[in-house]
C-alpha positions in Angstrom: -9.8 12.8 -4.2 -9.5 14.4 -0.9 -12.7 16.9 -0.3 -11.3 20.8 0.3 -11.7 21.7 3.9 -14.2 24.3 4.8 -12.3 26.7 7.1 -11.5 27.6 10.0 -9.6 24.4 10.3 -8.6 22.8 13.6 -5.2 21.8 13.5 -4.4 19.0 16.8 -0.6 19.1 17.4 1.4 17.8 20.2 2.7 21.0 21.6 5.1 19.0 24.0 7.0 17.7 20.6 9.6 20.2 19.6 9.2 19.1 15.8 5.5 19.2 15.9 5.1 22.5 17.7 7.4 24.2 15.6 6.0 23.3 12.2 2.6 24.2 13.4 3.9 27.4 14.9 5.1 28.5 11.6 1.8 27.7 10.0 0.2 30.0 12.7 2.4 32.6 11.8 1.8 32.5 8.2 -2.1 32.5 8.6 -2.8 36.0 8.1 -6.6 35.2 7.2 -7.4 33.4 10.7 -8.4 29.9 8.5 -6.4 27.8 11.3 -7.0 27.1 14.8 -4.3 25.7 16.6 -5.0 23.2 19.3 -2.5 21.6 21.4 -3.3 18.0 22.6 -0.6 18.0 25.0 -2.5 20.8 27.3 -4.0 19.4 30.3 -7.2 20.7 29.4 -7.6 19.1 26.1 -10.5 17.0 25.8 -10.3 14.3 23.2 -13.8 12.5 24.0 -15.4 15.7 23.1 -13.9 15.3 19.5 -15.0 11.5 19.7 -11.3 10.5 18.8 -9.2 8.9 21.5 -6.2 10.7 22.9 -3.9 7.9 21.7 -5.0 8.1 18.1 -4.5 12.1 18.4 -1.2 11.3 19.7 -0.3 8.9 17.0 -1.0 11.0 13.9 -1.7 14.9 12.9 -5.4 15.2 13.0 -7.2 18.5 11.3 -10.9 18.8 11.5 -12.9 21.6 9.4 -15.9 23.6 10.0 -18.2 20.9 8.8 -16.5 18.2 11.0 -14.7 16.4 8.4 -11.7 14.7 9.8 -8.1 14.9 7.9 -5.6 12.5 9.4 -1.7 12.1 8.6 -0.7 13.2 5.2 -4.4 14.3 4.6 -4.3 16.8 7.3 -1.2 18.3 6.1 -2.8 18.6 2.8 -5.8 20.3 4.3 -3.6 22.6 6.4 -1.8 23.8 3.0 -5.1 24.4 1.4 -5.3 27.7 3.7 -2.6 29.1 1.8 -2.2 30.6 -1.8 -1.0 28.2 -4.6 2.3 30.4 -5.1 3.3 30.0 -1.6 5.7 26.9 -0.4 2.9 25.2 1.5 0.3 26.2 -1.1 2.5 24.2 -3.9 3.1 21.5 -1.4 -0.7 21.0 -1.0 -1.0 20.7 -4.8 2.4 18.2 -5.0 1.4 15.9 -2.1 -1.6 14.4 -3.7 0.0 13.5 -7.0 -0.1 9.8 -7.8 3.6 9.1 -7.7 4.3 11.6 -4.5 1.3 10.6 -2.3 2.4 6.9 -1.4 5.7 8.1 -0.9 4.4 11.0 1.4 2.4 8.4 3.2 5.3 6.2 3.9 7.5 8.9 5.0 4.7 10.0 7.5 4.4 6.6 9.1 8.0 6.4 9.5 7.9 9.8 11.2 4.9 8.9 13.5 6.7 5.9 14.5 9.7 7.8 15.8 8.0 11.0 17.1 7.8 9.9 20.7 11.7 9.8 20.5 12.0 13.4 19.1 13.2 16.2 21.9 10.5 17.7 23.9 10.3 21.5 24.3 12.6 22.9 26.6 11.9 24.9 30.0 9.9 27.6 28.3 7.0 25.0 28.7 6.9 25.4 32.6 3.1 24.0 32.4 4.2 21.0 30.5 1.9 22.2 27.6 3.3 24.7 25.1 0.3 26.8 23.8 1.3 28.4 20.5 -1.9 29.4 19.1 -3.2 32.9 18.9 -6.6 31.8 19.9 
């Protein structure tokens, strides 16, 4: 069983990926309690080395790091993010469902497939003139 995250939780996302940025932006808008910190790994000033994780690993799969330094990757990162929301919301419900024994292996398989094609997904449009699309409030 995955250990519950200690908030705030930093979410590392590729701001140049339109699908990734849209999803994370939605979480940021729903986060009314400031439990999530959005970190764009495509930003020129992002320093992967300061987290002890290579940039290629950040780019390969979603990462989240909690206040105590626990690292969540892929499906576990989504689970950690969804813990920031009440159980009666769609993300809160997703957080409960994704760890069920029959759902979790399927979710991991789907996430691996998504991670494999993510580089071929559309990039953000011209509103990202700097090459980085910062969407976080912080």
